[in-house]
C-alpha positions in Angstrom: -0.1 0.1 -0.1 1.3 3.7 -1.0 1.9 6.4 1.6 -0.9 8.3 0.4 -3.7 5.5 0.7 -2.0 4.3 4.1 -2.4 8.0 5.7 -6.4 7.7 5.0 -7.1 4.4 5.1 -6.4 3.7 8.8 -9.2 4.1 11.3 -9.0 3.7 15.1 -11.5 2.5 17.5 -11.0 4.8 20.3 -14.2 4.5 22.3 -16.9 2.2 22.9 -20.7 2.9 23.3 -22.9 -0.1 24.8 -19.8 -2.6 23.7 -19.5 -1.4 20.3 -16.6 0.6 19.2 -17.3 4.4 17.6 -14.9 4.5 14.3 -14.7 8.5 13.6 -12.5 9.1 10.5 -10.4 11.4 12.6 -9.8 10.6 16.6 -11.3 12.7 19.4 -9.5 14.9 21.5 -8.2 13.7 24.5 -7.8 16.1 27.5 -6.9 15.6 31.0 -4.4 15.6 33.8 -5.8 13.0 36.1 -6.5 9.3 34.4 -8.8 6.8 36.4 -7.6 3.4 37.1 -10.0 0.7 37.4 -8.7 -0.8 40.6 -6.0 -0.5 42.9 -4.1 -3.1 41.3 -3.4 -1.1 38.1 -2.3 1.7 40.1 0.0 -0.7 41.7 1.7 -1.7 38.4 1.7 2.1 37.0 3.6 2.8 40.3 6.3 0.2 39.4 6.2 0.9 36.0 4.4 -2.1 34.7 1.2 -1.2 33.6 0.6 -0.9 30.1 -2.2 1.6 30.1 -1.9 5.5 30.4 -1.5 6.3 33.9 -1.5 10.1 33.3 -2.0 13.5 31.3 1.6 13.5 30.5 1.5 9.9 29.2 0.6 10.6 26.0 -3.0 10.6 25.5 -4.5 8.8 22.9 -4.7 11.5 20.5 -0.9 12.4 20.6 -0.5 8.2 20.1 -2.7 8.3 16.9 -0.3 11.1 15.3 2.8 9.5 16.8 1.9 5.9 15.1 0.8 7.6 11.9 4.1 9.7 11.6 6.1 6.4 12.5 4.6 4.3 9.8 5.3 7.1 7.0 8.8 7.7 8.6 9.6 3.5 8.6 11.1 4.2 11.9 10.7 1.9 14.9 9.2 4.7 17.5 7.9 8.1 17.0 7.6 10.6 19.7 5.8 14.0 19.5 7.0 17.9 21.2 5.9 21.0 21.4 7.7 22.4 18.3 9.8 21.6 15.9 13.0 23.1 18.3 11.7 21.0 21.1 12.1 18.2 19.5 15.8 18.9 17.9 16.7 19.8 21.5 15.6 17.3 23.6 16.7 14.4 21.2 20.3 16.4 21.6 20.0 16.2 25.2 18.9 12.6 25.0 22.0 11.4 23.0 24.7 13.1 24.3 26.9 14.1 28.1 29.1 16.1 28.9 32.7 14.9 27.1 30.8 14.4 24.1 31.8 16.4 20.5 29.0 16.5 17.7 29.0 17.5 14.4 26.7 20.1 13.2 25.7 21.2 9.6 26.4 24.8 8.8 23.2 25.2 7.0 21.1 24.2 9.9 17.9 25.8 11.5 19.3 28.8 13.5 17.8 27.5 16.9 19.7 24.6 16.4 22.8 26.2 16.1 21.7 28.7 18.7 20.8 26.1 21.0 24.6 24.4 20.7 26.5 27.5 21.0 24.6 28.8 23.9 23.3 25.8 26.0 24.6 22.4 24.9 27.7 24.2 25.0 27.6 24.7 28.9 27.0 21.2 29.6 30.4 20.1 28.6 29.2 19.0 25.0 31.5 20.3 22.4 30.6 21.1 18.7 32.1 22.1 15.9 30.3 23.5 12.3 30.9 21.4 9.2 30.4 22.1 5.3 26.6 21.9 4.7 27.9 19.7 1.5 29.7 17.7 3.3 29.5 13.7 2.2 32.9 11.4 2.3 35.2 13.9 4.0 32.9 14.0 7.1 36.0 11.6 8.2 38.1 14.9 8.1 36.0 16.3 11.0 35.3 13.4 13.3 36.9 13.1 16.6 37.7 10.5 19.1 34.4 11.8 21.1 32.4 12.3 18.4 29.0 11.0 19.5 26.6 12.5 17.0 26.4 14.4 13.9 23.5 16.5 12.8 22.4 16.7 9.2 19.9 19.4 7.7 19.1 18.3 4.1 18.4 20.6 2.3 18.9 23.5 4.5 16.0 25.8 5.1 17.8 29.0 3.8 20.6 27.9 1.3 19.2 24.8 0.5 22.5 22.8 0.5 22.6 18.8 0.2 24.2 16.6 2.1 25.5 13.5 0.5 23.4 11.6 3.6 24.3 7.9 2.1 28.2 8.6 2.5 28.2 10.2 5.9 26.2 7.7 7.5 28.1 4.7 6.4 31.1 6.5 7.5 29.0 7.3 11.0 27.8 3.6 11.2 31.1 2.2 10.8 32.4 4.7 14.0 29.5 3.8 16.1 28.0 8.0 15.8 24.6 8.7 15.7 23.1 10.3 12.8 20.3 13.1 13.1 18.6 14.4 10.2 15.6 17.7 10.0 13.9 16.3 7.2 11.4 18.8 7.2 12.1 20.4 3.9 11.0 16.8 2.0 8.7 15.6 4.7 8.7 11.6 4.6 6.8 11.6 1.6 10.1 12.8 -0.3 12.5 11.6 1.4 13.3 8.1 3.6 16.0 9.0 6.1 16.2 5.6 7.4 16.7 3.6 3.8 19.8 6.0 3.7 21.2 4.9 7.0 19.8 7.9 9.3 19.2 7.0 13.1 16.7 9.9 14.0 14.5 12.0 11.6 13.0 14.5 13.0 10.0 16.5 11.5 8.8 20.2 12.3 5.2 19.4 11.8 4.4 22.7 12.2 5.2 23.4 8.7 4.2 20.7 5.8 2.5 18.6 8.2 0.3 20.8 9.9 -0.3 23.0 6.2 -2.0 25.9 7.9 0.0 27.9 10.2 -1.8 27.6 12.7 -0.2 25.3 15.3 3.5 24.4 16.6 4.4 20.7 16.9 7.3 18.6 16.1 8.5 14.7 16.4 11.4 12.7 16.3 11.2 9.1 15.0 14.2 6.7 15.9 15.6 3.5 14.5 15.3 0.2 16.9 19.1 1.0 18.0 18.6 4.0 20.1 14.6 3.3 20.8 15.0 2.3 24.4 17.7 5.3 25.0 15.1 8.0 23.5 11.8 6.6 24.8 13.7 6.6 28.4 14.7 10.1 28.2 11.2 11.1 27.1 9.7 9.5 30.0 12.0 11.0 32.3 11.2 14.5 31.4 7.7 14.2 30.9 7.5 15.6 27.7 4.2 15.5 25.7 2.4 17.6 23.1 -0.9 19.1 23.0 -3.7 17.2 22.5 -5.6 19.8 20.0 -2.4 20.2 18.1 -2.0 16.7 17.8 -5.5 16.5 16.1 -4.9 19.3 13.4 -2.0 17.7 12.4 -3.1 14.0 12.3 -6.1 15.7 10.1 -3.2 17.9 8.0 -1.0 14.4 7.6 -4.5 13.2 5.6 -3.8 15.6 2.5 0.3 16.1 3.1 0.2 14.4 -0.3 -2.0 16.3 -2.2 -1.0 19.8 -0.9 2.7 19.0 -1.1 2.8 18.2 -5.1 0.9 21.3 -5.3 3.5 23.3 -3.7 6.2 21.4 -5.5 4.1 22.4 -8.9 3.8 26.1 -8.0 7.3 26.5 -6.8 9.3 24.9 -9.8 7.1 26.9 -12.1 7.9 30.0 -10.4 11.6 29.1 -9.8 11.5 28.6 -13.7 10.4 31.8 -14.6 12.7 33.8 -12.2 15.6 32.1 -13.9 14.7 34.3 -17.0 14.7 37.2 -14.9 17.2 39.6 -15.6 17.7 40.6 -12.2 18.0 37.5 -10.5 21.7 36.2 -10.1 20.8 32.5 -9.0 17.7 31.0 -8.2 18.2 28.3 -5.3 16.2 25.3 -5.8 17.6 21.5 -5.5 15.4 20.5 -7.9 16.6 22.6 -10.7 19.7 21.2 -12.8 21.9 24.1 -12.2 21.9 23.7 -8.5 25.5 22.5 -6.9 23.9 19.4 -5.5 21.2 18.7 -7.6 22.7 15.0 -8.7 22.0 14.0 -4.9 18.4 15.4 -5.0 17.8 12.9 -7.9 19.4 10.1 -6.5 17.6 10.5 -2.6 14.7 12.4 -3.2 11.3 11.5 -4.6 10.0 15.1 -4.8 10.7 18.2 -3.9 8.8 21.3 -1.5 7.7 24.6 -1.9 10.6 26.5 -0.2 13.2 28.2 -1.8 15.5 31.0 -2.8 16.9 33.7 -5.1 20.1 36.3 -5.0 19.9 39.1 -7.0 22.8 40.0 -9.4 23.4 43.5 -7.8 23.0 44.0 -4.1 20.4 46.6 -3.8 20.2 49.8 -0.5 18.1 47.8 2.6 15.6 50.9 1.6 14.9 49.6 -2.4 14.8 46.0 -0.8 12.2 46.7 1.8 9.9 48.8 -0.4 10.2 45.4 -3.4 9.2 43.1 -0.1 6.3 45.7 1.2 5.3 46.4 -2.6 4.0 42.1 -2.7 0.5 41.9 -2.1 0.2 38.0 -2.0 3.5 37.4 0.1 3.0 37.9 3.6 6.3 38.6 5.7 6.9 36.2 8.3 9.2 33.2 9.7 8.4 29.8 9.0 6.9 27.8 5.7 4.8 25.3 4.5 1.7 26.3 5.4 -1.3 27.6 2.6 0.1 31.6 2.2 2.7 32.4 0.8 5.4 34.2 2.5 8.8 36.3 1.6 11.4 36.6 4.0 15.3 38.7 3.2 18.7 38.5 4.8 21.8 38.5 4.2 23.3 35.1 4.8 25.0 34.3 8.3 27.3 31.9 8.6 30.0 30.5 10.9 32.4 29.9 8.0 32.2 31.2 4.3 29.9 29.7 2.0 28.9 30.3 -1.4 26.3 32.6 -0.6 28.8 35.0 2.2 28.1 38.4 1.8 24.9 37.8 -0.6 21.3 38.7 0.0 19.4 35.7 0.0 15.1 36.5 -0.9 13.6 33.1 0.5 9.8 32.3 -0.7 7.5 30.0 0.7 5.3 29.1 -2.4 2.0 28.4 -1.1 -1.6 27.2 -2.1 -2.5 30.5 -4.5 -2.7 30.2 -8.3 0.9 30.1 -9.5 0.1 32.7 -12.5 -1.6 35.3 -9.6 2.3 34.7 -7.6 4.4 35.3 -10.6 2.7 38.5 -11.8 2.9 39.9 -8.2 6.4 38.9 -8.4 6.9 40.4 -11.5 5.6 43.8 -10.3 7.6 44.2 -7.3 10.6 42.9 -9.2 9.8 46.6 -11.2 10.7 48.2 -8.2 14.3 47.2 -8.2 14.9 48.3 -11.9 
């Protein structure tokens, strides 16, 4: 059964009426702190960790469990846990699998808060880290130290869209007993299967494409069998959990992910190809375009592309002119995040710890939503006229 079908066809009985299951298409939203036990014996089992049911509100209520199981099945992993946000999933994954004295490698194109957490928090607890090139592959060995415990990848990065050779990195990491973690939000589990490439943990910001409506914050981490017990133990000790309302909404969004993502991909490619022919544009940075430096890796590993990409200008313009260009756009909202139905734009200088192919350049990033592509193109064309 294909992913698109399995996402829709699973219906789980959550409640019973007069001994018969109530099979709604979407699960009910379970809320509560106290969960009652049927008997004292079950309470005793819960106290000793032997109870198989739900024993408290932080113990992953049924709506969360349904969402986690859907993601786990789609990812092809062993265990999935939900978190209050994407960055929460990232932070707790790093905390669960590192300790004082460890060394980790972090791709230099990761989500800004990921780098900030490593720099400002993780390092305070004795975990050393260093940035590695965002297009790293077999040369990962150059950066590994005897105490290297974990490698964090984001492929492609969500601002500059470099792609790592994931297969090459995970091969070396597995030989050295190093955990590999991938932020797979851009492609989603529909367009990239990290576990088939040897990745140990796949992270999703479900805030984005999985939700699809820019109205919730949620993250997931899916773990292979090797690290599942360690990860689950940490999750329980921290009493982490996700909002039942957000899990419900994300599970509903998951059902339409395939249809939405195809439209995001189609419109984004139309606009990206059009931008390549605009005289003001220097480079359109989209992994699915043949001119992208890692396009061959995208072709090999990915089943599709999403609606997020960027472009640079042939000549940097004054801040006032850039502001006027962006403010002229009528269909593109100015705001963080992406993956929702509304198109968005952000812009700024590329900031990296080390020199990169985009150092000093202004990047304009577009989240192509579900509006008509012709209307979006006309809106961009009108605004680009400001730069002429």
